[in-house]
PDB file of all heavy atoms in Angstrom:
ATOM      1  N   MET A   1     105.687  94.612 101.143  1.00  0.00           N
ATOM      2  CA  MET A   1     105.024  95.884 100.911  1.00  0.00           C
ATOM      3  C   MET A   1     104.647  95.974  99.445  1.00  0.00           C
ATOM      4  O   MET A   1     105.411  95.607  98.567  1.00  0.00           O
ATOM      5  CB  MET A   1     105.933  97.032 101.327  1.00  0.00           C
ATOM      6  CG  MET A   1     105.293  98.377 101.207  1.00  0.00           C
ATOM      7  SD  MET A   1     106.471  99.617 101.797  1.00  0.00           S
ATOM      8  CE  MET A   1     105.354 100.702 102.559  1.00  0.00           C
ATOM      9  N   SER A   2     103.485  96.477  99.196  1.00  0.00           N
ATOM     10  CA  SER A   2     102.963  96.595  97.845  1.00  0.00           C
ATOM     11  C   SER A   2     103.607  97.761  97.100  1.00  0.00           C
ATOM     12  O   SER A   2     103.930  98.790  97.680  1.00  0.00           O
ATOM     13  CB  SER A   2     101.452  96.812  97.924  1.00  0.00           C
ATOM     14  OG  SER A   2     100.934  97.088  96.658  1.00  0.00           O
ATOM     15  N   ALA A   3     103.772  97.584  95.794  1.00  0.00           N
ATOM     16  CA  ALA A   3     104.321  98.660  94.962  1.00  0.00           C
ATOM     17  C   ALA A   3     103.272  99.736  94.713  1.00  0.00           C
ATOM     18  O   ALA A   3     103.607 100.890  94.489  1.00  0.00           O
ATOM     19  CB  ALA A   3     104.820  98.097  93.646  1.00  0.00           C
ATOM     20  N   ASN A   4     102.005  99.360  94.759  1.00  0.00           N
ATOM     21  CA  ASN A   4     100.920 100.310  94.550  1.00  0.00           C
ATOM     22  C   ASN A   4     100.548 100.954  95.874  1.00  0.00           C
ATOM     23  O   ASN A   4     100.295 100.274  96.847  1.00  0.00           O
ATOM     24  CB  ASN A   4      99.682  99.620  93.963  1.00  0.00           C
ATOM     25  CG  ASN A   4      99.955  99.039  92.596  1.00  0.00           C
ATOM     26  OD1 ASN A   4     100.750  99.581  91.852  1.00  0.00           O
ATOM     27  ND2 ASN A   4      99.316  97.933  92.274  1.00  0.00           N
ATOM     28  N   LYS A   5     100.503 102.274  95.869  1.00  0.00           N
ATOM     29  CA  LYS A   5     100.143 102.989  97.095  1.00  0.00           C
ATOM     30  C   LYS A   5      98.787 103.651  96.911  1.00  0.00           C
ATOM     31  O   LYS A   5      98.547 104.313  95.911  1.00  0.00           O
ATOM     32  CB  LYS A   5     101.187 104.049  97.430  1.00  0.00           C
ATOM     33  CG  LYS A   5     102.523 103.471  97.807  1.00  0.00           C
ATOM     34  CD  LYS A   5     103.474 104.543  98.229  1.00  0.00           C
ATOM     35  CE  LYS A   5     104.796 103.943  98.628  1.00  0.00           C
ATOM     36  NZ  LYS A   5     105.730 104.967  99.098  1.00  0.00           N
ATOM     37  N   THR A   6      97.929 103.461  97.883  1.00  0.00           N
ATOM     38  CA  THR A   6      96.623 104.102  97.879  1.00  0.00           C
ATOM     39  C   THR A   6      96.689 105.284  98.827  1.00  0.00           C
ATOM     40  O   THR A   6      97.073 105.126  99.988  1.00  0.00           O
ATOM     41  CB  THR A   6      95.542 103.113  98.355  1.00  0.00           C
ATOM     42  OG1 THR A   6      95.576 101.962  97.517  1.00  0.00           O
ATOM     43  CG2 THR A   6      94.166 103.751  98.309  1.00  0.00           C
ATOM     44  N   PRO A   7      96.332 106.476  98.353  1.00  0.00           N
ATOM     45  CA  PRO A   7      96.402 107.642  99.231  1.00  0.00           C
ATOM     46  C   PRO A   7      95.381 107.547 100.367  1.00  0.00           C
ATOM     47  O   PRO A   7      94.316 106.955 100.217  1.00  0.00           O
ATOM     48  CB  PRO A   7      96.087 108.818  98.316  1.00  0.00           C
ATOM     49  CG  PRO A   7      95.432 108.245  97.117  1.00  0.00           C
ATOM     50  CD  PRO A   7      95.874 106.826  97.009  1.00  0.00           C
ATOM     51  N   MET A   8      95.751 108.112 101.506  1.00  0.00           N
ATOM     52  CA  MET A   8      94.861 108.145 102.667  1.00  0.00           C
ATOM     53  C   MET A   8      93.681 109.062 102.357  1.00  0.00           C
ATOM     54  O   MET A   8      93.869 110.186 101.907  1.00  0.00           O
ATOM     55  CB  MET A   8      95.619 108.657 103.892  1.00  0.00           C
ATOM     56  CG  MET A   8      94.804 108.726 105.163  1.00  0.00           C
ATOM     57  SD  MET A   8      94.191 107.145 105.745  1.00  0.00           S
ATOM     58  CE  MET A   8      95.703 106.368 106.256  1.00  0.00           C
ATOM     59  N   THR A   9      92.487 108.564 102.592  1.00  0.00           N
ATOM     60  CA  THR A   9      91.281 109.366 102.388  1.00  0.00           C
ATOM     61  C   THR A   9      90.762 109.846 103.735  1.00  0.00           C
ATOM     62  O   THR A   9      91.108 109.291 104.781  1.00  0.00           O
ATOM     63  CB  THR A   9      90.179 108.538 101.697  1.00  0.00           C
ATOM     64  OG1 THR A   9      89.800 107.466 102.573  1.00  0.00           O
ATOM     65  CG2 THR A   9      90.646 107.981 100.370  1.00  0.00           C
ATOM     66  N   THR A  10      89.912 110.859 103.692  1.00  0.00           N
ATOM     67  CA  THR A  10      89.350 111.367 104.940  1.00  0.00           C
ATOM     68  C   THR A  10      88.448 110.324 105.597  1.00  0.00           C
ATOM     69  O   THR A  10      88.416 110.218 106.823  1.00  0.00           O
ATOM     70  CB  THR A  10      88.583 112.687 104.724  1.00  0.00           C
ATOM     71  OG1 THR A  10      87.639 112.517 103.674  1.00  0.00           O
ATOM     72  CG2 THR A  10      89.526 113.816 104.375  1.00  0.00           C
ATOM     73  N   ASP A  11      87.734 109.542 104.796  1.00  0.00           N
ATOM     74  CA  ASP A  11      86.874 108.498 105.365  1.00  0.00           C
ATOM     75  C   ASP A  11      87.699 107.441 106.095  1.00  0.00           C
ATOM     76  O   ASP A  11      87.346 107.017 107.198  1.00  0.00           O
ATOM     77  CB  ASP A  11      86.034 107.826 104.278  1.00  0.00           C
ATOM     78  CG  ASP A  11      84.908 108.698 103.779  1.00  0.00           C
ATOM     79  OD1 ASP A  11      84.530 109.660 104.494  1.00  0.00           O
ATOM     80  OD2 ASP A  11      84.399 108.444 102.677  1.00  0.00           O
ATOM     81  N   ALA A  12      88.798 107.025 105.487  1.00  0.00           N
ATOM     82  CA  ALA A  12      89.656 106.018 106.125  1.00  0.00           C
ATOM     83  C   ALA A  12      90.276 106.593 107.400  1.00  0.00           C
ATOM     84  O   ALA A  12      90.334 105.908 108.429  1.00  0.00           O
ATOM     85  CB  ALA A  12      90.747 105.575 105.160  1.00  0.00           C
ATOM     86  N   ALA A  13      90.718 107.834 107.342  1.00  0.00           N
ATOM     87  CA  ALA A  13      91.320 108.470 108.517  1.00  0.00           C
ATOM     88  C   ALA A  13      90.305 108.596 109.647  1.00  0.00           C
ATOM     89  O   ALA A  13      90.641 108.388 110.817  1.00  0.00           O
ATOM     90  CB  ALA A  13      91.873 109.842 108.144  1.00  0.00           C
ATOM     91  N   ARG A  14      89.076 108.900 109.309  1.00  0.00           N
ATOM     92  CA  ARG A  14      88.028 109.008 110.342  1.00  0.00           C
ATOM     93  C   ARG A  14      87.751 107.666 110.990  1.00  0.00           C
ATOM     94  O   ARG A  14      87.514 107.596 112.203  1.00  0.00           O
ATOM     95  CB  ARG A  14      86.753 109.573 109.729  1.00  0.00           C
ATOM     96  CG  ARG A  14      86.848 111.036 109.442  1.00  0.00           C
ATOM     97  CD  ARG A  14      85.548 111.573 108.876  1.00  0.00           C
ATOM     98  NE  ARG A  14      85.724 112.958 108.489  1.00  0.00           N
ATOM     99  CZ  ARG A  14      85.222 113.506 107.398  1.00  0.00           C
ATOM    100  NH1 ARG A  14      84.474 112.781 106.588  1.00  0.00           N
ATOM    101  NH2 ARG A  14      85.441 114.760 107.105  1.00  0.00           N
ATOM    102  N   ARG A  15      87.765 106.592 110.203  1.00  0.00           N
ATOM    103  CA  ARG A  15      87.558 105.257 110.775  1.00  0.00           C
ATOM    104  C   ARG A  15      88.695 104.911 111.732  1.00  0.00           C
ATOM    105  O   ARG A  15      88.462 104.393 112.830  1.00  0.00           O
ATOM    106  CB  ARG A  15      87.458 104.204 109.666  1.00  0.00           C
ATOM    107  CG  ARG A  15      86.142 104.216 108.927  1.00  0.00           C
ATOM    108  CD  ARG A  15      85.973 102.977 108.057  1.00  0.00           C
ATOM    109  NE  ARG A  15      87.012 102.862 107.041  1.00  0.00           N
ATOM    110  CZ  ARG A  15      86.976 103.409 105.837  1.00  0.00           C
ATOM    111  NH1 ARG A  15      85.924 104.122 105.474  1.00  0.00           N
ATOM    112  NH2 ARG A  15      87.955 103.238 104.977  1.00  0.00           N
ATOM    113  N   ILE A  16      89.924 105.216 111.328  1.00  0.00           N
ATOM    114  CA  ILE A  16      91.084 104.947 112.176  1.00  0.00           C
ATOM    115  C   ILE A  16      90.990 105.766 113.457  1.00  0.00           C
ATOM    116  O   ILE A  16      91.206 105.258 114.562  1.00  0.00           O
ATOM    117  CB  ILE A  16      92.392 105.271 111.419  1.00  0.00           C
ATOM    118  CG1 ILE A  16      92.577 104.283 110.261  1.00  0.00           C
ATOM    119  CG2 ILE A  16      93.590 105.245 112.358  1.00  0.00           C
ATOM    120  CD1 ILE A  16      93.621 104.712 109.253  1.00  0.00           C
ATOM    121  N   GLN A  17      90.650 107.038 113.312  1.00  0.00           N
ATOM    122  CA  GLN A  17      90.549 107.923 114.475  1.00  0.00           C
ATOM    123  C   GLN A  17      89.446 107.454 115.416  1.00  0.00           C
ATOM    124  O   GLN A  17      89.623 107.455 116.639  1.00  0.00           O
ATOM    125  CB  GLN A  17      90.296 109.353 114.021  1.00  0.00           C
ATOM    126  CG  GLN A  17      90.384 110.357 115.138  1.00  0.00           C
ATOM    127  CD  GLN A  17      90.247 111.780 114.659  1.00  0.00           C
ATOM    128  OE1 GLN A  17      89.602 112.046 113.659  1.00  0.00           O
ATOM    129  NE2 GLN A  17      90.859 112.709 115.363  1.00  0.00           N
ATOM    130  N   SER A  18      88.331 107.033 114.872  1.00  0.00           N
ATOM    131  CA  SER A  18      87.221 106.572 115.698  1.00  0.00           C
ATOM    132  C   SER A  18      87.607 105.350 116.517  1.00  0.00           C
ATOM    133  O   SER A  18      87.344 105.293 117.726  1.00  0.00           O
ATOM    134  CB  SER A  18      86.026 106.241 114.805  1.00  0.00           C
ATOM    135  OG  SER A  18      84.983 105.659 115.551  1.00  0.00           O
ATOM    136  N   GLN A  19      88.248 104.381 115.890  1.00  0.00           N
ATOM    137  CA  GLN A  19      88.649 103.166 116.600  1.00  0.00           C
ATOM    138  C   GLN A  19      89.706 103.467 117.656  1.00  0.00           C
ATOM    139  O   GLN A  19      89.687 102.891 118.747  1.00  0.00           O
ATOM    140  CB  GLN A  19      89.162 102.119 115.609  1.00  0.00           C
ATOM    141  CG  GLN A  19      88.079 101.547 114.740  1.00  0.00           C
ATOM    142  CD  GLN A  19      86.968 100.897 115.543  1.00  0.00           C
ATOM    143  OE1 GLN A  19      87.217 100.112 116.455  1.00  0.00           O
ATOM    144  NE2 GLN A  19      85.738 101.237 115.223  1.00  0.00           N
ATOM    145  N   THR A  20      90.618 104.375 117.343  1.00  0.00           N
ATOM    146  CA  THR A  20      91.651 104.748 118.314  1.00  0.00           C
ATOM    147  C   THR A  20      91.023 105.443 119.518  1.00  0.00           C
ATOM    148  O   THR A  20      91.388 105.163 120.664  1.00  0.00           O
ATOM    149  CB  THR A  20      92.700 105.661 117.648  1.00  0.00           C
ATOM    150  OG1 THR A  20      93.270 104.970 116.534  1.00  0.00           O
ATOM    151  CG2 THR A  20      93.801 106.048 118.623  1.00  0.00           C
ATOM    152  N   ALA A  21      90.083 106.340 119.269  1.00  0.00           N
ATOM    153  CA  ALA A  21      89.416 107.048 120.362  1.00  0.00           C
ATOM    154  C   ALA A  21      88.636 106.078 121.247  1.00  0.00           C
ATOM    155  O   ALA A  21      88.664 106.191 122.481  1.00  0.00           O
ATOM    156  CB  ALA A  21      88.496 108.122 119.800  1.00  0.00           C
ATOM    157  N   LYS A  22      87.965 105.111 120.642  1.00  0.00           N
ATOM    158  CA  LYS A  22      87.209 104.123 121.418  1.00  0.00           C
ATOM    159  C   LYS A  22      88.134 103.306 122.318  1.00  0.00           C
ATOM    160  O   LYS A  22      87.773 102.949 123.429  1.00  0.00           O
ATOM    161  CB  LYS A  22      86.447 103.187 120.486  1.00  0.00           C
ATOM    162  CG  LYS A  22      85.245 103.834 119.846  1.00  0.00           C
ATOM    163  CD  LYS A  22      84.558 102.881 118.891  1.00  0.00           C
ATOM    164  CE  LYS A  22      83.427 103.581 118.171  1.00  0.00           C
ATOM    165  NZ  LYS A  22      82.793 102.702 117.169  1.00  0.00           N
ATOM    166  N   ALA A  23      89.330 103.032 121.822  1.00  0.00           N
ATOM    167  CA  ALA A  23      90.274 102.216 122.588  1.00  0.00           C
ATOM    168  C   ALA A  23      91.010 103.006 123.664  1.00  0.00           C
ATOM    169  O   ALA A  23      91.583 102.416 124.580  1.00  0.00           O
ATOM    170  CB  ALA A  23      91.294 101.591 121.637  1.00  0.00           C
ATOM    171  N   ASN A  24      90.993 104.347 123.568  1.00  0.00           N
ATOM    172  CA  ASN A  24      91.771 105.181 124.489  1.00  0.00           C
ATOM    173  C   ASN A  24      90.921 106.205 125.239  1.00  0.00           C
ATOM    174  O   ASN A  24      91.356 107.343 125.425  1.00  0.00           O
ATOM    175  CB  ASN A  24      92.890 105.901 123.719  1.00  0.00           C
ATOM    176  CG  ASN A  24      93.903 104.949 123.165  1.00  0.00           C
ATOM    177  OD1 ASN A  24      94.376 104.072 123.859  1.00  0.00           O
ATOM    178  ND2 ASN A  24      94.231 105.098 121.895  1.00  0.00           N
ATOM    179  N   ASP A  25      89.741 105.815 125.645  1.00  0.00           N
ATOM    180  CA  ASP A  25      88.857 106.697 126.417  1.00  0.00           C
ATOM    181  C   ASP A  25      88.602 108.036 125.727  1.00  0.00           C
ATOM    182  O   ASP A  25      88.592 109.088 126.365  1.00  0.00           O
ATOM    183  CB  ASP A  25      89.421 106.942 127.815  1.00  0.00           C
ATOM    184  CG  ASP A  25      89.465 105.670 128.648  1.00  0.00           C
ATOM    185  OD1 ASP A  25      88.519 104.862 128.536  1.00  0.00           O
ATOM    186  OD2 ASP A  25      90.433 105.486 129.401  1.00  0.00           O
ATOM    187  N   GLY A  26      88.468 108.004 124.413  1.00  0.00           N
ATOM    188  CA  GLY A  26      88.133 109.209 123.655  1.00  0.00           C
ATOM    189  C   GLY A  26      89.308 110.097 123.305  1.00  0.00           C
ATOM    190  O   GLY A  26      89.128 111.182 122.783  1.00  0.00           O
ATOM    191  N   LYS A  27      90.521 109.632 123.569  1.00  0.00           N
ATOM    192  CA  LYS A  27      91.704 110.467 123.345  1.00  0.00           C
ATOM    193  C   LYS A  27      92.484 110.023 122.118  1.00  0.00           C
ATOM    194  O   LYS A  27      92.675 108.834 121.883  1.00  0.00           O
ATOM    195  CB  LYS A  27      92.603 110.428 124.564  1.00  0.00           C
ATOM    196  CG  LYS A  27      91.941 111.013 125.784  1.00  0.00           C
ATOM    197  CD  LYS A  27      92.830 110.937 126.981  1.00  0.00           C
ATOM    198  CE  LYS A  27      92.082 111.542 128.156  1.00  0.00           C
ATOM    199  NZ  LYS A  27      92.242 110.809 129.362  1.00  0.00           N
ATOM    200  N   ILE A  28      92.942 111.004 121.357  1.00  0.00           N
ATOM    201  CA  ILE A  28      93.848 110.784 120.237  1.00  0.00           C
ATOM    202  C   ILE A  28      95.123 111.548 120.577  1.00  0.00           C
ATOM    203  O   ILE A  28      95.106 112.768 120.680  1.00  0.00           O
ATOM    204  CB  ILE A  28      93.270 111.323 118.912  1.00  0.00           C
ATOM    205  CG1 ILE A  28      91.906 110.721 118.603  1.00  0.00           C
ATOM    206  CG2 ILE A  28      94.253 111.094 117.770  1.00  0.00           C
ATOM    207  CD1 ILE A  28      91.910 109.243 118.331  1.00  0.00           C
ATOM    208  N   THR A  29      96.203 110.838 120.783  1.00  0.00           N
ATOM    209  CA  THR A  29      97.436 111.514 121.188  1.00  0.00           C
ATOM    210  C   THR A  29      98.180 112.082 119.983  1.00  0.00           C
ATOM    211  O   THR A  29      98.108 111.539 118.881  1.00  0.00           O
ATOM    212  CB  THR A  29      98.362 110.553 121.951  1.00  0.00           C
ATOM    213  OG1 THR A  29      98.657 109.434 121.119  1.00  0.00           O
ATOM    214  CG2 THR A  29      97.733 110.083 123.232  1.00  0.00           C
ATOM    215  N   LYS A  30      98.861 113.177 120.239  1.00  0.00           N
ATOM    216  CA  LYS A  30      99.656 113.830 119.215  1.00  0.00           C
ATOM    217  C   LYS A  30     100.742 112.861 118.748  1.00  0.00           C
ATOM    218  O   LYS A  30     101.393 112.208 119.561  1.00  0.00           O
ATOM    219  CB  LYS A  30     100.293 115.097 119.808  1.00  0.00           C
ATOM    220  CG  LYS A  30     101.076 115.908 118.833  1.00  0.00           C
ATOM    221  CD  LYS A  30     101.603 117.157 119.494  1.00  0.00           C
ATOM    222  CE  LYS A  30     102.403 117.993 118.526  1.00  0.00           C
ATOM    223  NZ  LYS A  30     102.899 119.220 119.141  1.00  0.00           N
ATOM    224  N   GLY A  31     100.905 112.751 117.433  1.00  0.00           N
ATOM    225  CA  GLY A  31     101.926 111.880 116.878  1.00  0.00           C
ATOM    226  C   GLY A  31     101.496 110.435 116.711  1.00  0.00           C
ATOM    227  O   GLY A  31     102.263 109.620 116.208  1.00  0.00           O
ATOM    228  N   SER A  32     100.261 110.115 117.114  1.00  0.00           N
ATOM    229  CA  SER A  32      99.775 108.742 116.972  1.00  0.00           C
ATOM    230  C   SER A  32      99.475 108.449 115.507  1.00  0.00           C
ATOM    231  O   SER A  32      99.392 109.348 114.662  1.00  0.00           O
ATOM    232  CB  SER A  32      98.502 108.542 117.797  1.00  0.00           C
ATOM    233  OG  SER A  32      97.434 109.301 117.246  1.00  0.00           O
ATOM    234  N   PHE A  33      99.314 107.169 115.191  1.00  0.00           N
ATOM    235  CA  PHE A  33      98.989 106.785 113.817  1.00  0.00           C
ATOM    236  C   PHE A  33      97.696 107.449 113.366  1.00  0.00           C
ATOM    237  O   PHE A  33      97.601 107.916 112.232  1.00  0.00           O
ATOM    238  CB  PHE A  33      98.878 105.261 113.698  1.00  0.00           C
ATOM    239  CG  PHE A  33      98.528 104.814 112.308  1.00  0.00           C
ATOM    240  CD1 PHE A  33      99.458 104.871 111.294  1.00  0.00           C
ATOM    241  CD2 PHE A  33      97.254 104.351 112.017  1.00  0.00           C
ATOM    242  CE1 PHE A  33      99.134 104.476 110.000  1.00  0.00           C
ATOM    243  CE2 PHE A  33      96.916 103.956 110.739  1.00  0.00           C
ATOM    244  CZ  PHE A  33      97.858 104.011 109.726  1.00  0.00           C
ATOM    245  N   ALA A  34      96.718 107.522 114.254  1.00  0.00           N
ATOM    246  CA  ALA A  34      95.437 108.141 113.904  1.00  0.00           C
ATOM    247  C   ALA A  34      95.627 109.617 113.562  1.00  0.00           C
ATOM    248  O   ALA A  34      95.041 110.117 112.591  1.00  0.00           O
ATOM    249  CB  ALA A  34      94.447 107.987 115.043  1.00  0.00           C
ATOM    250  N   ALA A  35      96.432 110.318 114.325  1.00  0.00           N
ATOM    251  CA  ALA A  35      96.690 111.733 114.054  1.00  0.00           C
ATOM    252  C   ALA A  35      97.426 111.906 112.734  1.00  0.00           C
ATOM    253  O   ALA A  35      97.118 112.802 111.945  1.00  0.00           O
ATOM    254  CB  ALA A  35      97.497 112.337 115.200  1.00  0.00           C
ATOM    255  N   LYS A  36      98.393 111.034 112.476  1.00  0.00           N
ATOM    256  CA  LYS A  36      99.145 111.107 111.220  1.00  0.00           C
ATOM    257  C   LYS A  36      98.251 110.770 110.027  1.00  0.00           C
ATOM    258  O   LYS A  36      98.388 111.372 108.956  1.00  0.00           O
ATOM    259  CB  LYS A  36     100.338 110.158 111.275  1.00  0.00           C
ATOM    260  CG  LYS A  36     101.407 110.620 112.232  1.00  0.00           C
ATOM    261  CD  LYS A  36     102.541 109.620 112.317  1.00  0.00           C
ATOM    262  CE  LYS A  36     103.564 110.054 113.340  1.00  0.00           C
ATOM    263  NZ  LYS A  36     104.669 109.104 113.473  1.00  0.00           N
ATOM    264  N   ALA A  37      97.349 109.824 110.199  1.00  0.00           N
ATOM    265  CA  ALA A  37      96.433 109.456 109.128  1.00  0.00           C
ATOM    266  C   ALA A  37      95.528 110.631 108.772  1.00  0.00           C
ATOM    267  O   ALA A  37      95.312 110.927 107.592  1.00  0.00           O
ATOM    268  CB  ALA A  37      95.589 108.242 109.534  1.00  0.00           C
ATOM    269  N   LEU A  38      95.000 111.302 109.775  1.00  0.00           N
ATOM    270  CA  LEU A  38      94.133 112.448 109.528  1.00  0.00           C
ATOM    271  C   LEU A  38      94.905 113.575 108.851  1.00  0.00           C
ATOM    272  O   LEU A  38      94.404 114.202 107.915  1.00  0.00           O
ATOM    273  CB  LEU A  38      93.510 112.935 110.833  1.00  0.00           C
ATOM    274  CG  LEU A  38      92.389 113.946 110.705  1.00  0.00           C
ATOM    275  CD1 LEU A  38      91.271 113.431 109.821  1.00  0.00           C
ATOM    276  CD2 LEU A  38      91.844 114.304 112.063  1.00  0.00           C
ATOM    277  N   SER A  39      96.132 113.802 109.284  1.00  0.00           N
ATOM    278  CA  SER A  39      96.965 114.831 108.672  1.00  0.00           C
ATOM    279  C   SER A  39      97.247 114.500 107.204  1.00  0.00           C
ATOM    280  O   SER A  39      97.151 115.367 106.330  1.00  0.00           O
ATOM    281  CB  SER A  39      98.274 114.952 109.444  1.00  0.00           C
ATOM    282  OG  SER A  39      99.128 115.875 108.811  1.00  0.00           O
ATOM    283  N   ALA A  40      97.579 113.251 106.929  1.00  0.00           N
ATOM    284  CA  ALA A  40      97.861 112.831 105.553  1.00  0.00           C
ATOM    285  C   ALA A  40      96.620 112.970 104.677  1.00  0.00           C
ATOM    286  O   ALA A  40      96.715 113.416 103.522  1.00  0.00           O
ATOM    287  CB  ALA A  40      98.351 111.396 105.537  1.00  0.00           C
ATOM    288  N   ALA A  41      95.467 112.618 105.211  1.00  0.00           N
ATOM    289  CA  ALA A  41      94.229 112.727 104.437  1.00  0.00           C
ATOM    290  C   ALA A  41      93.924 114.179 104.087  1.00  0.00           C
ATOM    291  O   ALA A  41      93.537 114.491 102.961  1.00  0.00           O
ATOM    292  CB  ALA A  41      93.069 112.118 105.229  1.00  0.00           C
ATOM    293  N   GLU A  42      94.124 115.073 105.047  1.00  0.00           N
ATOM    294  CA  GLU A  42      93.884 116.495 104.785  1.00  0.00           C
ATOM    295  C   GLU A  42      94.871 117.042 103.753  1.00  0.00           C
ATOM    296  O   GLU A  42      94.490 117.812 102.876  1.00  0.00           O
ATOM    297  CB  GLU A  42      93.966 117.300 106.084  1.00  0.00           C
ATOM    298  CG  GLU A  42      92.768 117.111 106.987  1.00  0.00           C
ATOM    299  CD  GLU A  42      91.462 117.535 106.340  1.00  0.00           C
ATOM    300  OE1 GLU A  42      91.405 118.606 105.691  1.00  0.00           O
ATOM    301  OE2 GLU A  42      90.485 116.779 106.465  1.00  0.00           O
ATOM    302  N   LYS A  43      96.122 116.622 103.842  1.00  0.00           N
ATOM    303  CA  LYS A  43      97.113 117.048 102.841  1.00  0.00           C
ATOM    304  C   LYS A  43      96.743 116.550 101.466  1.00  0.00           C
ATOM    305  O   LYS A  43      96.839 117.273 100.478  1.00  0.00           O
ATOM    306  CB  LYS A  43      98.516 116.570 103.237  1.00  0.00           C
ATOM    307  CG  LYS A  43      99.118 117.322 104.366  1.00  0.00           C
ATOM    308  CD  LYS A  43     100.488 116.783 104.741  1.00  0.00           C
ATOM    309  CE  LYS A  43     101.029 117.469 105.966  1.00  0.00           C
ATOM    310  NZ  LYS A  43     102.309 116.904 106.404  1.00  0.00           N
ATOM    311  N   ASN A  44      96.322 115.284 101.379  1.00  0.00           N
ATOM    312  CA  ASN A  44      95.911 114.710 100.092  1.00  0.00           C
ATOM    313  C   ASN A  44      94.714 115.465  99.526  1.00  0.00           C
ATOM    314  O   ASN A  44      94.663 115.745  98.325  1.00  0.00           O
ATOM    315  CB  ASN A  44      95.575 113.229 100.240  1.00  0.00           C
ATOM    316  CG  ASN A  44      96.803 112.391 100.432  1.00  0.00           C
ATOM    317  OD1 ASN A  44      97.917 112.779 100.093  1.00  0.00           O
ATOM    318  ND2 ASN A  44      96.612 111.205 100.991  1.00  0.00           N
ATOM    319  N   LYS A  45      93.774 115.798 100.393  1.00  0.00           N
ATOM    320  CA  LYS A  45      92.575 116.531  99.967  1.00  0.00           C
ATOM    321  C   LYS A  45      92.950 117.925  99.464  1.00  0.00           C
ATOM    322  O   LYS A  45      92.492 118.358  98.403  1.00  0.00           O
ATOM    323  CB  LYS A  45      91.600 116.628 101.132  1.00  0.00           C
ATOM    324  CG  LYS A  45      90.309 117.312 100.814  1.00  0.00           C
ATOM    325  CD  LYS A  45      89.417 117.323 102.044  1.00  0.00           C
ATOM    326  CE  LYS A  45      88.217 118.199 101.839  1.00  0.00           C
ATOM    327  NZ  LYS A  45      87.431 118.320 103.068  1.00  0.00           N
ATOM    328  N   ASN A  46      93.812 118.617 100.208  1.00  0.00           N
ATOM    329  CA  ASN A  46      94.205 119.981  99.838  1.00  0.00           C
ATOM    330  C   ASN A  46      95.063 120.015  98.581  1.00  0.00           C
ATOM    331  O   ASN A  46      95.065 121.009  97.858  1.00  0.00           O
ATOM    332  CB  ASN A  46      94.939 120.646 100.992  1.00  0.00           C
ATOM    333  CG  ASN A  46      94.029 120.957 102.156  1.00  0.00           C
ATOM    334  OD1 ASN A  46      92.822 121.059 102.004  1.00  0.00           O
ATOM    335  ND2 ASN A  46      94.600 121.069 103.345  1.00  0.00           N
ATOM    336  N   ASN A  47      95.817 118.935  98.319  1.00  0.00           N
ATOM    337  CA  ASN A  47      96.685 118.884  97.143  1.00  0.00           C
ATOM    338  C   ASN A  47      95.999 118.276  95.934  1.00  0.00           C
ATOM    339  O   ASN A  47      96.629 118.082  94.904  1.00  0.00           O
ATOM    340  CB  ASN A  47      97.961 118.114  97.461  1.00  0.00           C
ATOM    341  CG  ASN A  47      98.855 118.863  98.426  1.00  0.00           C
ATOM    342  OD1 ASN A  47      98.828 120.083  98.490  1.00  0.00           O
ATOM    343  ND2 ASN A  47      99.633 118.121  99.194  1.00  0.00           N
ATOM    344  N   GLY A  48      94.714 117.924  96.072  1.00  0.00           N
ATOM    345  CA  GLY A  48      93.960 117.377  94.956  1.00  0.00           C
ATOM    346  C   GLY A  48      94.283 115.938  94.624  1.00  0.00           C
ATOM    347  O   GLY A  48      93.956 115.453  93.547  1.00  0.00           O
ATOM    348  N   VAL A  49      94.916 115.208  95.555  1.00  0.00           N
ATOM    349  CA  VAL A  49      95.268 113.816  95.327  1.00  0.00           C
ATOM    350  C   VAL A  49      94.021 112.946  95.384  1.00  0.00           C
ATOM    351  O   VAL A  49      93.889 111.990  94.630  1.00  0.00           O
ATOM    352  CB  VAL A  49      96.325 113.331  96.348  1.00  0.00           C
ATOM    353  CG1 VAL A  49      96.604 111.860  96.215  1.00  0.00           C
ATOM    354  CG2 VAL A  49      97.596 114.143  96.208  1.00  0.00           C
ATOM    355  N   ILE A  50      93.113 113.292  96.286  1.00  0.00           N
ATOM    356  CA  ILE A  50      91.873 112.506  96.417  1.00  0.00           C
ATOM    357  C   ILE A  50      90.689 113.398  96.151  1.00  0.00           C
ATOM    358  O   ILE A  50      90.749 114.592  96.185  1.00  0.00           O
ATOM    359  CB  ILE A  50      91.731 111.850  97.800  1.00  0.00           C
ATOM    360  CG1 ILE A  50      91.815 112.880  98.916  1.00  0.00           C
ATOM    361  CG2 ILE A  50      92.768 110.778  97.966  1.00  0.00           C
ATOM    362  CD1 ILE A  50      91.464 112.363 100.279  1.00  0.00           C
TER     363      ILE A  50
END
């Protein structure tokens, strides 16, 4: 694991969500990595991290 951490961005979260939806008939399940990525990106955006 790298010592440098890159914060989750909304663009990256959208790409993850899009690929997950394509693989699961358009569904993003609660608690999935895609859902967590989107949540983290929004938190980073609201806290001024990105």
